[in-house]
LOLUM-345261 format. One line per 2 residues: number of its first residue (from 0); their letters; for each residue x negated, y, z negated of C-alpha. Coordinates in steps of 0.05 Angstrom, whole numbers, plus 5000, padded with zeros to 4 digits. Example, Ala and Ser with C-alpha at 12.3 -4.5 7.8 and 13.67 -1.06 7.14 Angstrom:
<recs>
0 = AS = 4754,4910,4844 | 4727,4979,4857
</recs>
This chain:
<recs>
0 = MR = 7233,5357,3362 | 7191,5402,3407
2 = IA = 7246,5402,3461 | 7299,5419,3409
4 = FL = 7255,5476,3384 | 7247,5505,3454
6 = KY = 7323,5502,3465 | 7331,5539,3399
8 = QI = 7281,5593,3422 | 7319,5602,3488
10 = LC = 7385,5609,3451 | 7354,5661,3404
12 = IC = 7328,5702,3463 | 7395,5699,3498
14 = SL = 7429,5721,3434 | 7379,5778,3426
16 = LF = 7391,5802,3498 | 7466,5799,3487
18 = TV = 7459,5840,3423 | 7416,5891,3460
20 = NL = 7473,5901,3510 | 7520,5914,3452
22 = FG = 7477,5970,3423 | 7450,6001,3486
24 = QV = 7402,5989,3543 | 7328,5981,3528
26 = SN = 7269,5964,3571 | 7244,5893,3580
28 = TD = 7176,5918,3557 | 7204,5936,3489
30 = IA = 7238,5868,3482 | 7174,5832,3501
32 = LV = 7134,5872,3452 | 7178,5861,3391
34 = TR = 7186,5787,3410 | 7111,5779,3411
36 = LL = 7104,5815,3344 | 7156,5769,3312
38 = ND = 7122,5707,3340 | 7055,5733,3313
40 = AD = 7088,5742,3245 | 7113,5669,3247
42 = HF = 7043,5646,3264 | 7013,5685,3206
44 = VT = 7065,5659,3156 | 7050,5587,3178
46 = NT = 6977,5599,3164 | 6992,5636,3098
48 = MY = 6963,5701,3125 | 7018,5741,3091
50 = DS = 6988,5811,3096 | 6981,5804,3172
52 = AI = 7052,5777,3177 | 7079,5836,3136
54 = SR = 7042,5885,3181 | 7073,5854,3244
56 = CK = 7143,5856,3215 | 7135,5930,3196
58 = EV = 7112,5945,3267 | 7176,5911,3293
60 = IK = 7219,5955,3246 | 7183,6017,3270
62 = KT = 7193,5999,3344 | 7266,5977,3336
64 = GN = 7285,6037,3295 | 7272,6082,3355
66 = NN = 7299,6035,3409 | 7364,6010,3378
68 = LK = 7342,5937,3376 | 7382,5920,3314
70 = KF = 7377,5844,3321 | 7301,5847,3322
72 = EA = 7302,5895,3263 | 7346,5846,3223
74 = EA = 7299,5788,3239 | 7240,5829,3214
76 = YN = 7276,5845,3148 | 7293,5772,3140
78 = KL = 7221,5750,3150 | 7196,5803,3101
80 = AE = 7246,5780,3048 | 7225,5707,3057
82 = IM = 7151,5726,3050 | 7165,5763,2985
84 = VV = 7204,5704,2956 | 7148,5656,2973
86 = NG = 7099,5701,2936 | 7146,5710,2876
88 = KM = 7158,5785,2889 | 7233,5782,2879
90 = NE = 7243,5857,2871 | 7211,5869,2939
92 = AA = 7254,5813,2969 | 7316,5847,2940
94 = KY = 7296,5913,2973 | 7290,5881,3043
96 = DS = 7355,5841,3033 | 7392,5906,3016
98 = LL = 7368,5933,3084 | 7383,5868,3121
100 = LP = 7454,5854,3096 | 7491,5915,3126
102 = VA = 7456,5904,3193 | 7472,5830,3193
104 = IK = 7545,5844,3176 | 7549,5895,3232
106 = LR = 7519,5844,3280 | 7566,5790,3252
108 = DT = 7506,5745,3247 | 7529,5691,3198
110 = AL = 7460,5658,3192 | 7427,5723,3170
112 = II = 7484,5740,3122 | 7475,5671,3090
114 = NA = 7400,5681,3084 | 7407,5749,3051
116 = KN = 7462,5729,3003 | 7426,5665,2983
118 = RI = 7363,5703,2965 | 7404,5755,2927
120 = GI = 7436,5699,2887 | 7367,5670,2870
122 = NL = 7344,5739,2847 | 7405,5749,2803
124 = MG = 7395,5681,2772 | 7323,5699,2756
126 = QG = 7347,5763,2722 | 7397,5725,2678
128 = NK = 7460,5747,2716 | 7487,5675,2719
130 = KE = 7560,5691,2734 | 7544,5738,2792
132 = SA = 7493,5688,2819 | 7544,5631,2818
134 = DI = 7597,5674,2854 | 7547,5691,2909
136 = FL = 7526,5618,2919 | 7598,5597,2924
138 = SV = 7613,5653,2973 | 7554,5630,3016
140 = LD = 7582,5559,3017 | 7649,5587,3040
142 = LK = 7613,5617,3101 | 7621,5550,3138
144 = LE = 7563,5518,3101 | 7608,5471,3062
146 = KD = 7639,5448,3127 | 7574,5445,3167
148 = QS = 7536,5404,3115 | 7471,5430,3144
150 = IK = 7401,5436,3115 | 7419,5506,3092
152 = TA = 7478,5475,3054 | 7429,5429,3019
154 = EV = 7387,5489,2999 | 7447,5525,2968
156 = YS = 7467,5460,2932 | 7397,5459,2902
158 = NM = 7404,5531,2880 | 7470,5514,2845
160 = AS = 7434,5457,2810 | 7379,5504,2786
162 = LY = 7433,5552,2760 | 7466,5497,2719
164 = MS = 7397,5474,2694 | 7382,5545,2669
166 = LG = 7449,5544,2631 | 7429,5479,2596
168 = KN = 7484,5439,2633 | 7437,5384,2657
170 = DQ = 7490,5333,2676 | 7523,5382,2725
172 = AM = 7455,5403,2751 | 7439,5330,2767
174 = VW = 7504,5324,2808 | 7485,5384,2851
176 = FF = 7413,5359,2860 | 7437,5292,2886
178 = KS = 7487,5326,2933 | 7428,5366,2960
180 = LR = 7385,5302,2966 | 7439,5267,3007
182 = LY = 7440,5322,3058 | 7364,5328,3064
184 = EK = 7360,5253,3075 | 7417,5255,3125
186 = HN = 7379,5308,3166 | 7311,5272,3156
188 = NT = 7284,5335,3124 | 7222,5309,3090
190 = SG = 7203,5376,3059 | 7272,5384,3028
192 = VG = 7271,5312,3001 | 7204,5325,2968
194 = ET = 7226,5390,2937 | 7290,5359,2909
196 = YS = 7253,5300,2878 | 7208,5352,2843
198 = NI = 7270,5388,2817 | 7300,5324,2791
200 = AS = 7234,5309,2756 | 7237,5377,2721
202 = LY = 7307,5360,2697 | 7284,5294,2667
204 = YL = 7227,5331,2633 | 7276,5379,2600
206 = MG = 7314,5318,2573 | 7251,5287,2544
208 = ST = 7247,5230,2595 | 7173,5238,2612
210 = DE = 7164,5171,2648 | 7224,5186,2694
212 = AI = 7197,5256,2707 | 7129,5228,2728
214 = NY = 7162,5176,2773 | 7202,5230,2810
216 = QK = 7142,5277,2816 | 7102,5220,2849
218 = KS = 7160,5212,2898 | 7158,5287,2911
220 = IF = 7083,5286,2925 | 7091,5225,2971
222 = YR = 7142,5261,3015 | 7106,5328,3014
224 = EK = 7040,5296,3036 | 7078,5271,3097
226 = TG = 7092,5343,3119 | 7019,5363,3115
228 = DL = 7040,5428,3082 | 6986,5444,3031
230 = QS = 7028,5497,2997 | 7085,5450,2981
232 = LI = 7038,5404,2942 | 7019,5457,2890
234 = IP = 7081,5457,2845 | 7088,5380,2840
236 = SI = 7013,5375,2826 | 7021,5426,2769
238 = NI = 7083,5391,2741 | 7054,5320,2742
240 = GQ = 6989,5347,2712 | 7028,5376,2653
242 = LY = 7069,5312,2646 | 7005,5271,2640
244 = IL = 6984,5318,2583 | 7047,5295,2545
246 = KD = 7025,5223,2557 | 6954,5239,2532
248 = SF = 6926,5219,2600 | 6877,5277,2603
250 = AL = 6834,5252,2660 | 6895,5247,2707
252 = SQ = 6921,5313,2681 | 6856,5350,2696
254 = KY = 6852,5318,2765 | 6921,5342,2787
256 = LQ = 6914,5411,2756 | 6846,5424,2788
258 = QA = 6876,5401,2854 | 6934,5451,2845
260 = VK = 6885,5509,2832 | 6845,5489,2894
262 = YA = 6907,5487,2938 | 6935,5553,2910
264 = EA = 6871,5591,2921 | 6865,5561,2991
266 = VN = 6934,5587,3012 | 6924,5653,2974
268 = NT = 6994,5653,2945 | 7000,5698,2883
270 = KL = 7059,5662,2853 | 7029,5593,2861
272 = MA = 6960,5615,2837 | 6992,5642,2773
274 = AA = 7029,5576,2762 | 6965,5536,2773
276 = YS = 6925,5580,2726 | 6979,5571,2673
278 = GM = 6975,5496,2681 | 6900,5497,2669
280 = AT = 6911,5539,2607 | 6960,5487,2580
282 = YH = 6908,5432,2592 | 6853,5470,2554
284 = IR = 6902,5486,2497 | 6917,5412,2490
286 = MK = 6842,5398,2488 | 6835,5453,2435
288 = EF = 6788,5492,2480 | 6819,5560,2463
290 = KP = 6769,5606,2497 | 6777,5578,2568
292 = AL = 6851,5570,2555 | 6858,5644,2540
294 = EW = 6819,5662,2602 | 6864,5620,2647
296 = QN = 6926,5646,2611 | 6907,5719,2620
298 = KA = 6895,5707,2695 | 6964,5676,2701
300 = IG = 7000,5730,2661 | 6967,5785,2702
302 = LF = 6992,5755,2767 | 7063,5741,2741
304 = EA = 7068,5812,2712 | 7047,5840,2779
306 = AD = 7101,5798,2812 | 7152,5815,2756
308 = NK = 7168,5741,2748 | 7209,5744,2684
310 = PM = 7227,5669,2677 | 7154,5648,2679
312 = LS = 7132,5705,2634 | 7182,5685,2581
314 = RL = 7145,5618,2575 | 7075,5644,2583
316 = YV = 7084,5697,2528 | 7099,5641,2479
318 = SA = 7035,5605,2498 | 6995,5670,2493
320 = GN = 7024,5681,2424 | 7000,5612,2402
322 = LS = 6931,5626,2430 | 6928,5694,2395
324 = NA = 6947,5660,2330 | 6893,5607,2340
326 = SK = 6844,5664,2351 | 6866,5696,2284
328 = DS = 6900,5754,2320 | 6966,5753,2281
330 = AG = 6990,5822,2305 | 6978,5802,2378
332 = AI = 7015,5736,2367 | 7077,5771,2340
334 = IY = 7078,5819,2399 | 7075,5761,2449
336 = FQ = 7128,5721,2412 | 7176,5781,2411
338 = KA = 7164,5793,2485 | 7180,5720,2499
340 = LG = 7244,5721,2458 | 7268,5787,2487
342 = LS = 7259,5762,2559 | 7290,5694,2544
344 = LK = 7352,5726,2512 | 7359,5774,2570
346 = LG = 7355,5716,2620 | 7402,5672,2578
348 = NK = 7356,5612,2585 | 7372,5567,2526
350 = DN = 7310,5523,2533 | 7264,5584,2531
352 = IA = 7303,5616,2474 | 7297,5552,2432
354 = NA = 7223,5547,2448 | 7210,5619,2427
356 = YQ = 7248,5610,2361 | 7211,5545,2346
358 = KM = 7142,5576,2357 | 7160,5638,2316
360 = SD = 7183,5593,2259 | 7117,5554,2261
362 = FY = 7078,5619,2261 | 7114,5649,2201
364 = FS = 7110,5583,2163 | 7034,5579,2174
366 = HQ = 7029,5650,2145 | 7073,5630,2085
368 = NY = 7129,5678,2106 | 7182,5626,2089
370 = ID = 7243,5671,2096 | 7228,5690,2169
372 = AY = 7205,5619,2183 | 7270,5590,2157
374 = QN = 7314,5640,2195 | 7277,5626,2261
376 = FK = 7281,5551,2249 | 7357,5556,2239
378 = NY = 7362,5593,2305 | 7318,5541,2339
380 = TL = 7361,5482,2315 | 7424,5520,2336
382 = YR = 7400,5527,2408 | 7368,5458,2409
384 = DS = 7433,5424,2387 | 7472,5465,2437
386 = IA = 7428,5441,2494 | 7432,5369,2470
388 = MS = 7508,5371,2469 | 7512,5396,2541
390 = SN = 7460,5346,2567 | 7489,5276,2571
392 = LS = 7434,5230,2596 | 7481,5171,2605
394 = NI = 7527,5211,2651 | 7468,5233,2693
396 = EK = 7443,5161,2698 | 7512,5140,2723
398 = VK = 7509,5193,2778 | 7439,5169,2798
400 = IQ = 7458,5095,2799 | 7522,5109,2837
402 = YE = 7483,5149,2889 | 7429,5096,2897
404 = TE = 7479,5039,2902 | 7523,5076,2951
406 = KK = 7463,5094,2994 | 7438,5022,2997
408 = DI = 7508,4994,3013 | 7517,5043,3070
410 = EI = 7448,5029,3098 | 7461,4954,3096
412 = SK = 7530,4959,3129 | 7504,5009,3181
414 = LA = 7445,4962,3198 | 7492,4903,3205
416 = AD = 7539,4944,3249 | 7481,4968,3293
418 = QR = 7456,4897,3302 | 7526,4872,3320
420 = IK = 7535,4929,3370 | 7469,4911,3404
422 = QL = 7489,4838,3407 | 7557,4856,3437
424 = QI = 7523,4901,3489 | 7479,4842,3509
426 = EK = 7540,4796,3514 | 7576,4850,3555
428 = QE = 7519,4854,3604 | 7517,4778,3610
430 = AI = 7592,4777,3624 | 7585,4831,3678
432 = LT = 7528,4792,3710 | 7570,4728,3711
434 = GN = 7630,4767,3739 | 7673,4756,3677
436 = ML = 7702,4827,3674 | 7756,4807,3624
438 = EA = 7704,4784,3573 | 7663,4847,3587
440 = AQ = 7724,4890,3572 | 7735,4851,3508
442 = KE = 7662,4863,3486 | 7669,4937,3502
444 = KE = 7731,4940,3458 | 7694,4907,3401
446 = IK = 7636,4957,3409 | 7686,5015,3404
448 = LL = 7719,4985,3342 | 7652,4976,3307
450 = SQ = 7631,5047,3325 | 7697,5073,3297
452 = AT = 7685,5032,3233 | 7617,5065,3225
454 = EL = 7649,5133,3233 | 7701,5114,3181
456 = QQ = 7645,5098,3133 | 7615,5167,3143
458 = LK = 7685,5196,3132 | 7690,5155,3067
460 = IG = 7625,5185,3043 | 7654,5254,3055
462 = QQ = 7716,5236,3016 | 7673,5210,2959
464 = DE = 7637,5277,2957 | 7705,5312,2953
466 = QL = 7725,5265,2897 | 7661,5282,2860
468 = EK = 7679,5356,2866 | 7749,5341,2840
470 = QE = 7719,5306,2779 | 7677,5368,2766
472 = LI = 7741,5411,2767 | 7775,5362,2720
474 = AK = 7716,5366,2673 | 7721,5442,2673
476 = NN = 7796,5437,2660 | 7782,5391,2601
478 = QQ = 7733,5441,2572 | 7786,5496,2577
480 = QL = 7837,5451,2543 | 7787,5437,2487
482 = KL = 7777,5512,2477 | 7853,5521,2475
484 = AE = 7859,5465,2423 | 7805,5499,2380
486 = TE = 7844,5565,2384 | 7908,5530,2362
488 = KK = 7870,5498,2305 | 7846,5565,2281
490 = LQ = 7917,5592,2283 | 7941,5533,2242
492 = QK = 7886,5544,2191 | 7906,5617,2186
494 = QI = 7979,5598,2173 | 7957,5548,2120
496 = KN = 7914,5602,2087 | 7974,5649,2085
498 = SE = 8016,5595,2053 | 7961,5584,2001
500 = NI = 7961,5658,1985 | 8036,5657,1971
502 = RN = 8027,5596,1928 | 7971,5630,1890
504 = FM = 8016,5689,1873 | 8067,5640,1846
506 = FA = 8014,5605,1804 | 7991,5672,1778
508 = GI = 8060,5684,1748 | 8062,5615,1718
510 = AV = 7992,5626,1690 | 8019,5680,1644
512 = LL = 8063,5629,1611 | 8005,5581,1603
514 = II = 7962,5631,1563 | 7994,5606,1500
516 = GY = 7958,5540,1510 | 7891,5576,1506
518 = FL = 7877,5558,1434 | 7890,5485,1449
520 = FN = 7832,5484,1497 | 7781,5516,1450
522 = RY = 7761,5449,1423 | 7755,5419,1492
524 = QL = 7713,5478,1517 | 7666,5471,1457
526 = KR = 7656,5398,1472 | 7643,5412,1545
528 = KI = 7592,5466,1528 | 7554,5415,1485
530 = QE = 7555,5366,1543 | 7528,5419,1591
532 = QE = 7472,5435,1542 | 7454,5362,1539
534 = AL = 7455,5358,1615 | 7410,5419,1617
536 = LT = 7362,5386,1568 | 7362,5324,1613
538 = IR = 7346,5367,1674 | 7289,5402,1637
540 = SN = 7263,5334,1615 | 7265,5309,1687
542 = IA = 7230,5371,1712 | 7175,5362,1659
544 = KD = 7169,5289,1679 | 7164,5307,1753
546 = LH = 7113,5361,1740 | 7073,5312,1697
548 = DE = 7078,5252,1744 | 7073,5286,1812
550 = IG = 7040,5353,1803 | 6997,5336,1741
552 = ST = 6965,5275,1773 | 6952,5314,1837
554 = LT = 6919,5372,1799 | 6876,5322,1761
556 = SI = 6855,5291,1827 | 6839,5360,1855
558 = KI = 6797,5376,1793 | 6757,5311,1801
560 = LS = 6748,5322,1876 | 6725,5394,1863
562 = EV = 6672,5371,1814 | 6647,5316,1861
564 = SE = 6646,5363,1922 | 6607,5415,1880
566 = KN = 6554,5362,1866 | 6549,5342,1939
568 = VH = 6553,5411,1971 | 6477,5417,1975
570 = KD = 6461,5343,1980 | 6511,5316,2031
572 = QV = 6552,5370,2067 | 6592,5319,2108
574 = KA = 6616,5284,2046 | 6630,5350,2012
576 = SA = 6670,5372,2072 | 6711,5308,2068
578 = FL = 6726,5321,1994 | 6746,5392,2009
580 = QK = 6794,5366,2063 | 6826,5320,2012
582 = IT = 6832,5378,1964 | 6869,5418,2018
584 = EQ = 6916,5359,2032 | 6931,5347,1959
586 = SA = 6942,5421,1947 | 6993,5422,2003
588 = AA = 7026,5360,1973 | 7030,5394,1905
590 = QQ = 7059,5457,1937 | 7111,5414,1973
592 = GI = 7128,5378,1908 | 7139,5443,1871
594 = SD = 7180,5470,1929 | 7224,5407,1926
596 = IV = 7236,5415,1851 | 7254,5489,1858
598 = WA = 7299,5475,1917 | 7337,5421,1878
600 = LK = 7350,5469,1820 | 7383,5524,1862
602 = PE = 7460,5519,1854 | 7471,5546,1925
604 = ND = 7442,5480,1951 | 7498,5438,1922
606 = KL = 7531,5427,1991 | 7503,5373,2035
608 = EN = 7500,5424,2092 | 7439,5454,2058
610 = MV = 7412,5384,2045 | 7415,5370,2120
612 = IR = 7376,5434,2135 | 7323,5412,2084
614 = MR = 7320,5343,2116 | 7311,5373,2186
616 = EY = 7254,5417,2161 | 7218,5358,2130
618 = VT = 7227,5316,2193 | 7198,5372,2236
620 = QT = 7137,5379,2190 | 7126,5304,2182
622 = LE = 7149,5267,2245 | 7155,5317,2302
624 = SK = 7086,5345,2288 | 7060,5274,2303
626 = NI = 7099,5271,2369 | 7149,5221,2340
628 = HT = 7216,5230,2376 | 7270,5239,2324
630 = VI = 7345,5236,2333 | 7389,5262,2275
632 = NI = 7464,5247,2275 | 7505,5281,2221
634 = DE = 7579,5267,2209 | 7612,5335,2201
636 = KV = 7657,5305,2147 | 7599,5302,2098
638 = LE = 7575,5374,2106 | 7625,5401,2055
640 = KT = 7609,5347,2004 | 7569,5367,1942
642 = LD = 7515,5336,1898 | 7494,5360,1830
644 = TS = 7422,5378,1814 | 7401,5309,1792
646 = QR = 7436,5273,1849 | 7409,5322,1900
648 = RD = 7338,5312,1875 | 7341,5235,1875
650 = FF = 7377,5233,1943 | 7325,5277,1977
652 = LV = 7266,5241,1946 | 7292,5174,1973
654 = FK = 7298,5205,2042 | 7229,5239,2036
656 = EA = 7196,5173,2015 | 7228,5136,2074
658 = VN = 7205,5189,2125 | 7136,5194,2093
660 = NI = 7126,5118,2098 | 7143,5121,2173
662 = AK = 7094,5177,2185 | 7038,5141,2147
664 = YA = 7046,5067,2162 | 7099,5052,2215
666 = AA = 7062,5074,2279 | 7131,5089,2308
668 = TE = 7149,5130,2370 | 7223,5138,2356
670 = VH = 7263,5149,2292 | 7339,5152,2284
672 = IS = 7369,5185,2223 | 7443,5186,2207
674 = LA = 7486,5212,2150 | 7559,5192,2149
676 = KK = 7620,5181,2105 | 7647,5110,2105
678 = QN = 7711,5102,2064 | 7692,5130,1995
680 = DL = 7617,5124,2004 | 7562,5169,2031
682 = VM = 7514,5128,2075 | 7445,5151,2097
684 = QV = 7405,5108,2146 | 7333,5117,2170
686 = HD = 7311,5070,2226 | 7245,5067,2264
688 = NG = 7216,5025,2321 | 7149,5017,2287
690 = KG = 7107,4956,2271 | 7149,4935,2211
692 = FD = 7125,4901,2147 | 7137,4840,2103
694 = TA = 7190,4863,2052 | 7175,4803,2007
696 = KQ = 7101,4819,2001 | 7081,4851,1935
698 = TS = 7041,4916,1940 | 7006,4962,1891
700 = SS = 7046,5022,1916 | 7104,5045,1874
702 = GL = 7140,5080,1931 | 7193,5026,1944
704 = KN = 7203,5014,1870 | 7216,5088,1859
706 = MR = 7266,5089,1917 | 7306,5032,1887
708 = SR = 7302,5064,1818 | 7330,5130,1845
710 = AA = 7385,5093,1883 | 7405,5060,1817
712 = DL = 7406,5129,1783 | 7454,5151,1838
714 = NG = 7500,5091,1823 | 7486,5068,1894
716 = TL = 7451,5013,1932 | 7387,5013,1973
718 = TI = 7378,4962,2029 | 7310,4956,2062
720 = TS = 7302,4910,2123 | 7242,4902,2169
722 = II = 7221,4858,2227 | 7148,4853,2247
724 = DQ = 7135,4893,2312 | 7209,4912,2317
726 = GS = 7217,4966,2264 | 7247,4979,2196
728 = SV = 7312,5006,2167 | 7327,5040,2101
730 = IL = 7401,5046,2082 | 7423,5085,2020
732 = TI = 7496,5080,2000 | 7524,5123,1942
734 = PA = 7594,5143,1919 | 7618,5207,1954
736 = T = 7640,5263,1907
</recs>
């Protein structure tokens, strides 16, 4: 490696001397001076002494500006831009790249052109200009990188993956990451392998696969420790520390995050220090230690604002809003949330947008501003569902398995071929020693054939990469065809609507003739009115019954608890505090019960589309707040179906009881909820992976009895199945209107 590096240095010097001849004669003293300054800058960068490195590069620019040493000037601009990227100062990097690019083009230096354009693409991606960023990355690949398949090619592949990840297209991002990983492994680039494993881990985290994310972060740390580069260990240490927070492994989380802070402060890197401080803030938030959390968060925000790092700020502002809310600073919380949403929308990052809407919904709900809470929750579910649709975990797993299998097969076949070639070489030498030149020639021929076979395998890998790219193009074409089909569908619907308008005009003429039948319907209308009044009386009776059964009993309990807590407030404050907590919980339950009754009465909630929104809200409050992963599958055919007031009320209460039982008793980690139309029936299924229960065992609770009673009122059936330690299922089937 050292010999190769020296050869590279000699080539660079020769190139520099050749360039000097192009632009004019200069003294050897000037060349020696700027060369020494650039070497000093490299040394300072290696030792993270960035201020000294910047000073040397600026000296080079000053010297070369007067002496016409454009190649040296370009190298200085390139180093300055790289230093700014490492420290997260993307605007400064863009300034130096704008100075570098015209010089590099004039020099026809492809390597420098690639470096400048690659950084420009990264900066545009950070600013939310995704289309321009993609065009620049593709143009960089066209500059012989795609053909060369070098380490720089792998870097650009990784940038393309990051671009797709920011767009929420996680399956395509995974394809690009594995293309990058193949090249880094091919060139034995340990640093690149470690970085790519960390990126893949981040992708799994976004898809909710925490265990896979931790596994890949450990791989990243393993490879980065091999390089001995302290700086490269900071980001994976932060990431794995935050992943352990999700697993409630707080000791491991604190260990890795403190390690990240130590490394970041040791290398004195602004960007990495801010990231490490933010990680520590997250840890203290999870531990509900809000004062130190706010201190760490403010340190991180200050550094990121100084570096103008918009992607990180869009996440940190949300966290700062939560901390302000926890500190009873509502006005400050709203300002932070709005900053986060504005930045995320500008950047076009769907994950960050969804996160901002979710936290704003939670904030408004906690302050009883239900209109704004509901609107923000709708926006959150819209972006969350959009991300889920574009992220297909099974497709990504196929890419990973295909890559791992292919890699192992090639390694096995290459090892076998190498062993056979060694054996043939030994046999060839033995034949030469014994004077059997014919056999020696035969062995030489076999060696060549095996070597050619190995080359064919490498060629096959290249063809497979091309095939993978073709599949990506086919996928894009399919998406375009889908959009075209949707456009045609809209046109057909418009034509149908026009036909309906014509038909309506015809019916209007016929209606004039039918007016004479008006008096015949008077009797029918009177009868219908009486039936509606009876139905209204039934609804009022049911409301009174619900208020008496659910709200009345709760209020009575609150009254009793209030009297008991009053008696114990001076005697036993702990017991009094427990009673007050129960009063708070039962008050919330009463409020929820009244909200359910009012919601069921509103006629605009007749459609199942609004029922689905209500179900999602209840799941968020009940299950997701307990970190229970919930998957909701809704058949679009049922969204236009309607339920009357009584049906709506009974249907939702069955669902609510099923979800509430899971939250209270199941100890589940995953819940699957589906709503579908099967033939002429509407079928709702709620399944969990909890501890299950004995369905034959009699209990004092009336919850299951009430669910069966409401199913009977709906003219439907309720099936409850459960297996101990394997989970439970509740299936409600009712006639579809």
